[in-house]
C-alpha positions in Angstrom: 90.9 70.9 -50.5 91.8 73.9 -52.4 91.8 71.9 -55.6 88.3 70.6 -55.1 87.0 74.0 -54.3 88.4 75.2 -57.6 86.7 72.5 -59.5 83.2 72.9 -57.9 83.0 76.6 -58.1 82.8 76.8 -61.9 80.0 74.0 -61.9 77.7 75.9 -59.5 78.0 79.0 -61.5 76.8 77.2 -64.7 73.2 76.5 -63.1 70.5 79.0 -64.1 67.1 79.5 -62.4 65.2 78.6 -65.6 66.8 75.2 -65.7 65.8 74.3 -62.0 63.2 71.5 -62.2 62.4 71.5 -58.5 60.7 74.9 -58.8 57.9 73.5 -61.1 57.3 70.2 -59.3 54.1 71.4 -57.4 52.5 72.7 -60.6 53.1 69.5 -62.5 51.7 67.4 -59.7 48.4 69.4 -59.6 48.1 69.0 -63.4 48.5 65.2 -63.0 45.8 64.9 -60.4 43.4 66.9 -62.5 44.0 64.7 -65.5 43.4 61.5 -63.5 40.1 62.9 -62.1 38.9 63.9 -65.5 39.6 60.4 -66.9 37.7 58.8 -64.0 34.7 61.0 -64.5 34.6 60.4 -68.3 34.8 56.6 -67.6 31.8 56.7 -65.2 29.7 58.8 -67.6 30.1 56.1 -70.3 29.2 53.1 -68.0 26.0 51.3 -69.2 23.9 48.7 -67.3 22.1 45.8 -68.9 18.4 45.7 -67.7 16.6 42.5 -68.1 12.9 42.4 -68.0 11.4 39.4 -66.1 7.9 38.3 -66.8 5.5 36.4 -64.4 6.0 32.9 -63.2 5.7 30.2 -65.8 3.0 27.6 -65.7 5.5 24.9 -64.6 6.6 27.0 -61.7 2.9 27.6 -60.7 2.4 23.8 -60.7 5.3 23.4 -58.5 4.0 26.0 -56.0 0.7 24.3 -56.0 2.3 21.0 -55.1 4.2 22.6 -52.2 1.1 24.2 -50.6 0.5 22.7 -47.2 -3.2 21.8 -46.7 -4.9 23.5 -43.8 -6.3 21.1 -41.3 -9.9 21.7 -40.6 -11.6 20.4 -37.5 -14.9 18.5 -38.0 -18.0 20.1 -36.6 -19.0 19.1 -33.1 -21.5 16.3 -32.8 -25.1 17.4 -32.1 -26.0 17.5 -28.5 -27.7 14.3 -27.2 -31.5 14.4 -26.9 -32.8 15.2 -23.4 -33.5 12.2 -21.2 -37.0 11.0 -21.2 -38.7 12.0 -18.0 -41.4 10.0 -16.4 -44.5 12.1 -15.7 -46.4 10.8 -12.7 -50.0 11.9 -12.7 -51.9 12.0 -9.5 -55.4 10.8 -10.0 -58.0 11.5 -7.4 -59.6 8.4 -6.1 -63.3 9.0 -6.4 -64.3 5.5 -5.3 -65.9 5.4 -1.9 -65.4 2.6 0.5 -68.7 1.0 1.2 -67.4 -1.3 3.9 -68.4 -0.3 7.4 -67.5 -1.7 10.8 -70.2 -4.0 11.9 -70.6 -4.5 15.6 -72.5 -7.7 16.5 -74.9 -7.7 19.4 -73.7 -9.9 22.2 -76.0 -11.4 24.7 -74.5 -10.5 28.1 -76.1 -11.3 31.4 -75.1 -11.4 35.0 -73.5 -14.8 34.7 -71.2 -13.9 31.8 -67.6 -13.9 33.0 -65.0 -11.6 31.5 -61.5 -13.2 31.4 -58.6 -10.8 31.4 -55.7 -12.0 29.3 -52.3 -11.2 30.8 -49.2 -10.9 28.7 -45.9 -11.7 30.2 -43.1 -9.2 29.3 -39.8 -10.8 28.5 -37.1 -9.5 30.7 -34.1 -8.1 28.7 -31.0 -9.3 30.4 -27.9 -7.1 30.0 -24.7 -9.0 30.8 -22.5 -5.9 30.6 -20.7 -5.7 34.0 -20.8 -2.5 36.0 -17.8 -0.9 37.7 -19.9 0.8 40.5 -23.4 0.0 41.6 -25.8 1.1 44.3 -25.1 -2.0 46.4 -21.6 -3.5 45.7 -20.9 -7.3 46.1 -19.9 -8.4 49.6 -18.0 -11.2 51.3 -18.4 -12.5 54.9 -19.2 -9.9 57.5 -19.2 -7.1 54.8 -22.7 -8.2 53.8 -24.1 -6.2 56.7 -22.5 -3.0 55.6 -23.7 -0.5 53.0 -22.1 2.1 50.7 -18.3 2.7 50.6 -17.8 0.8 53.8 -19.2 -2.3 52.2 -17.0 -1.9 49.1 -13.8 -1.3 51.1 -14.5 -4.1 53.4 -15.1 -6.5 50.5 -11.8 -5.5 48.8 -9.9 -6.1 52.0 -11.5 -9.6 52.3 -10.4 -10.4 48.7 -6.8 -9.4 49.5 -6.7 -11.4 52.7 -8.0 -14.5 50.9 -5.5 -14.2 48.1 -2.5 -13.7 50.5 -3.6 -16.7 52.5 -4.2 -19.1 49.6 -1.5 -18.1 47.1 1.4 -20.6 46.7 4.6 -19.3 45.2 5.6 -21.6 42.3 8.9 -23.3 43.4 10.5 -23.0 39.9 9.8 -19.3 39.7 11.0 -18.8 43.3 14.3 -20.6 42.6 14.8 -18.5 39.5 14.2 -15.3 41.5 11.2 -14.3 39.5 8.8 -11.9 41.2 6.3 -9.1 40.4 2.7 -8.1 40.5 0.1 -9.8 38.3 -3.1 -7.8 37.6 -6.2 -10.0 37.3 -9.6 -9.0 36.0 -12.7 -10.9 37.0 -16.5 -10.4 37.2 -18.9 -11.2 40.1 -22.1 -12.3 38.3 -25.7 -12.0 39.3 -25.4 -15.2 41.3 -22.3 -14.0 43.2 -19.9 -16.3 41.5 -16.5 -15.4 39.9 -16.3 -15.6 36.1 -14.3 -14.3 33.1 -11.1 -14.1 35.1 -8.1 -13.1 32.9 -4.6 -11.6 33.3 -4.4 -7.9 32.3 -0.6 -7.4 33.1 1.4 -10.6 33.0 4.8 -11.2 34.7 5.7 -14.9 34.2 3.6 -17.8 32.9 3.9 -19.7 36.2 3.0 -16.6 38.3 0.1 -15.7 36.0 -1.3 -19.2 36.3 -1.2 -19.2 40.1 -2.8 -15.8 40.2 -5.7 -17.0 38.0 -6.1 -20.1 40.2 -6.5 -18.1 43.4 -8.9 -15.6 41.9 -11.2 -18.3 40.5 -11.2 -20.0 44.0 -12.8 -17.0 45.7 -15.9 -17.9 47.7 -19.4 -16.9 46.6 -20.2 -13.2 47.0 -23.5 -11.6 47.8 -24.1 -10.2 44.3 -24.2 -6.5 43.6 -27.6 -4.8 43.0 -28.7 -1.8 40.9 -32.2 -0.5 41.4 -33.1 -3.6 43.4 -31.9 -6.1 40.7 -28.8 -8.3 40.8 -26.2 -7.3 38.2 -22.7 -8.2 37.1 -19.9 -6.2 38.7 -16.2 -6.2 37.5 -13.0 -6.1 39.6 -9.3 -5.7 38.9 -7.1 -7.2 41.7 -3.2 -7.0 42.0 -1.6 -10.3 43.0 1.9 -9.5 44.3 4.6 -12.2 44.3 7.6 -11.2 46.5 10.5 -13.4 47.6 11.4 -12.8 51.2 
């Protein structure tokens, strides 16, 4: 260590401040930057641009543009309005002609022996077959004919039920099959007191329906119903009940 120290000491003593390069580094760097900027500025000042003058479009180019022009569609003018419809003018002309014909009454030789015959016209009676539900004097059966009003009607309905219960025969096939129920039958008592237009309104079984119609059609002749003193048609609806006992 002592030997190295002896060698280094004389070398450090040989360095002088004028020979130290590090001391002038900053100044030289600034000079370098300034030189570079000056070169760049001079180069920009001497730059030239080539300017080309362009004229108008050539004729060939104009022809091409004309070919590319899109024609504008124009709508045709609307057709003229149709002429107004011809109107028929009706002129009312006063009739100035006078009617010269007059009613002529001939003289008739009438004396005491002349007979005047009165001609009678028979009015045709308009018959309305539409049945009534209720009339002033309802149809009647048996002893009910002597009654009037509601008593007459109730008595007649009771007589109808009695007749149906007495004369109805239960079909054996329906009875053996256990078929039972109530068949509603509609019928009309006409102006002569007879039953007509009988039909089943609410069926139960074909055999029971047939028997109910048979019994209703076999009802005796009624005293017909009357409205304002005239015989009219009257309608009824009767339940025929079939019960197995």
